[in-house]
Every structure is written in C-alpha cells, then in structure tokens.
C-alpha positions as CSV (number, residue, x, y, z in Angstrom):
1,M,153.1,73.4,-95.5
2,A,151.1,75.9,-97.5
3,E,149.2,78.7,-95.8
4,K,145.8,77.2,-96.6
5,E,146.9,73.9,-95.1
6,L,148.1,75.8,-92.0
7,D,144.8,77.7,-91.7
8,S,142.8,74.4,-91.9
9,L,145.1,72.7,-89.4
10,I,144.8,75.4,-86.8
11,L,141.0,75.8,-87.4
12,E,140.5,72.1,-87.1
13,D,142.5,71.8,-83.9
14,C,141.4,75.0,-82.2
15,G,137.8,75.3,-83.4
16,A,136.4,72.9,-80.8
17,V,138.4,74.6,-78.0
18,V,137.1,78.0,-78.9
19,Q,133.5,76.7,-79.2
20,G,133.9,75.1,-75.7
21,M,134.8,78.6,-74.5
22,G,131.5,79.9,-75.9
23,Y,132.8,81.5,-79.2
24,D,132.8,80.7,-82.9
25,I,135.8,81.3,-85.1
26,V,134.6,83.5,-87.9
27,E,137.9,83.8,-89.7
28,L,141.3,82.4,-89.3
29,R,144.4,83.3,-91.4
30,A,147.8,82.0,-90.8
31,V,151.0,83.0,-92.6
32,R,154.5,81.6,-92.1
33,T,157.2,84.2,-91.7
34,K,161.0,83.9,-91.7
35,K,161.0,84.1,-87.9
36,G,157.9,82.0,-87.2
37,A,154.2,82.6,-88.0
38,Q,151.5,85.2,-87.8
39,V,147.9,84.1,-87.0
40,Y,144.9,86.3,-87.2
41,I,141.6,85.1,-85.6
42,V,138.2,86.7,-85.5
43,I,135.8,85.3,-82.9
44,Y,132.1,85.8,-82.3
45,A,129.6,85.2,-79.5
46,A,126.0,86.3,-79.5
47,K,126.6,88.1,-76.2
48,G,129.3,90.2,-77.9
49,V,133.1,90.0,-77.8
50,G,135.2,92.3,-75.7
51,L,138.9,92.8,-75.0
52,D,138.8,90.3,-72.1
53,D,137.3,87.7,-74.4
54,C,140.0,88.2,-77.0
55,S,142.7,88.0,-74.4
56,Q,141.3,84.8,-72.9
57,V,141.1,83.1,-76.3
58,L,144.6,84.3,-77.1
59,K,146.1,82.9,-73.9
60,T,144.3,79.6,-74.4
61,L,145.3,79.1,-78.0
62,R,148.9,80.3,-77.9
63,P,150.5,77.1,-76.8
64,R,148.4,75.0,-79.2
65,I,149.3,77.3,-82.1
66,Q,153.0,77.2,-81.1
67,M,152.9,73.4,-81.2
68,L,151.0,73.3,-84.5
69,T,153.3,75.8,-86.2
70,N,156.3,74.1,-84.6
71,T,157.7,77.5,-83.5
72,P,157.7,79.5,-80.3
73,D,157.8,82.8,-82.3
74,V,154.1,83.2,-83.2
75,H,152.4,86.5,-83.5
76,I,148.7,86.0,-82.8
77,E,145.9,88.6,-83.0
78,V,142.4,87.8,-81.8
79,S,139.6,90.3,-82.5
80,S,135.8,90.6,-82.8
81,P,134.0,90.8,-86.2
82,G,133.1,94.4,-85.7
83,T,129.6,95.9,-86.3
84,D,129.7,96.1,-90.1
85,R,131.8,93.1,-91.1
86,L,131.7,91.9,-94.6
87,I,130.3,88.3,-94.7
88,R,132.4,86.2,-97.1
89,T,131.5,82.5,-96.7
90,P,128.5,80.3,-96.2
91,R,130.1,79.3,-92.9
92,E,130.0,82.9,-91.7
93,Y,126.3,83.2,-92.7
94,R,125.6,80.3,-90.4
95,I,127.5,81.9,-87.5
96,F,125.6,85.2,-87.9
97,R,122.1,83.6,-88.2
98,G,119.6,85.8,-86.3
99,R,121.7,88.9,-86.8
100,G,120.9,91.9,-89.0
101,I,122.6,92.0,-92.4
102,R,122.4,93.8,-95.7
103,V,122.7,92.0,-99.0
104,L,123.5,93.3,-102.5
105,A,122.5,90.6,-104.9
106,G,122.1,90.0,-108.6
107,D,122.0,93.1,-110.8
108,S,120.3,95.2,-108.1
109,K,121.8,98.5,-107.1
110,E,119.7,98.5,-103.9
111,W,120.7,96.7,-100.7
112,S,118.2,94.3,-99.1
113,A,118.3,94.5,-95.3
114,G,116.8,92.4,-92.5
115,I,117.4,89.6,-90.1
116,L,119.3,86.6,-91.4
117,G,117.1,83.6,-91.1
118,D,117.3,80.0,-92.4
119,I,120.3,78.8,-94.3
120,Q,119.5,75.7,-96.4
121,G,121.7,74.2,-99.1
122,E,123.0,77.1,-101.1
123,C,120.4,79.7,-100.1
124,L,119.6,82.0,-97.2
125,T,116.5,83.9,-96.1
126,L,116.3,87.5,-95.0
127,S,113.2,88.7,-93.1
128,S,112.2,92.4,-92.8
129,G,108.8,93.8,-91.8
130,G,107.0,90.4,-92.2
131,E,108.5,89.9,-95.7
132,I,110.9,87.0,-96.3
133,K,113.3,87.1,-99.2
134,T,115.5,84.2,-100.4
135,F,118.9,84.6,-101.9
136,A,121.3,82.1,-103.4
137,F,124.8,82.4,-102.2
138,S,126.0,82.5,-105.8
139,D,123.8,85.5,-106.5
140,I,125.1,87.6,-103.5
141,R,127.7,90.1,-104.7
142,K,128.2,91.6,-101.2
143,A,126.8,91.2,-97.7
144,K,127.7,92.8,-94.4
145,L,126.5,92.8,-90.8
146,D,124.0,95.6,-90.1
147,H,123.1,95.9,-86.4
148,T,120.5,98.7,-87.2
149,Q,118.2,95.9,-88.5
150,E,118.2,94.3,-85.1
151,D,116.7,97.4,-83.5
152,V,113.7,97.4,-85.8
C-alpha cells in the first residue's frame, strides 16, 4: 500500500473519531518503515490544543492505527498547528475559517492580512478593517496563520 493510500485510509477511518472528540485533523502523514509505521497528525480546535488534548487523541487513535497499518509497532506524533502554520490546502482554509491569516498572492511582494472569511468554490475572502478581499486558491503563493490579526 502506497503512503498516500495509507494517509487516506487513516484519515477516513480516524477523522470522524477525532471530530467526535472536538478536534479537526489538519494534517496527517503516514510512512511505512522496516519495523512498522510512523504517523504524524496535526489537530486543531477553536479553543486551542494543549498537551493533554494531543495525549488524549494519541491514546484514542493508537489501537485504530495499529489495526489499519497491521502492525503493533507504530510511532505516532500528535501536535497542534502552532501559531504561524503554513496553510497548504483548501481543506485547511476551511478548518481555519474565522482565524487571522496572511496571504501572499499573485505577483505581489506585500502580504495581505486579515480574518479568513467565506470559502466558496475555489476562492476565499479575507476581511481587514471593513475591507474584504477575495483570493483564488490558484493565485495564492503562500498563506499562514497570523494570530495578531485576531487581536485587531
């Protein structure tokens, strides 16, 4: 089984479980090793994610992931997205809706910052100081969380 297939299998099986616990899976990477597998999971909750949250998700998912990878030797890391995470996929934009972000788009050398708003089709909106800007996902070169926008 290829790594992408393993990623999808684990995400499909564990995504609803994690959501039921009050978190979203932002990122999941799985790699088979000679001894078993390594799985890296980033979780998010609007209330924040602490060490106890990561530990709880790890304990809940370990037996499921062992079953899905068909090995008891699985190294699993669960972490929070951090305060300045790079946003890579449309799925991540949906998870971080309502949070502060910075976007570098098109040929611009200037970052646009604000609160991530609506996501419709292949576009997102960013609001700052009463102004709303729209960006196509295909036009975004780089985007990252920016908690300073939430304090404005």
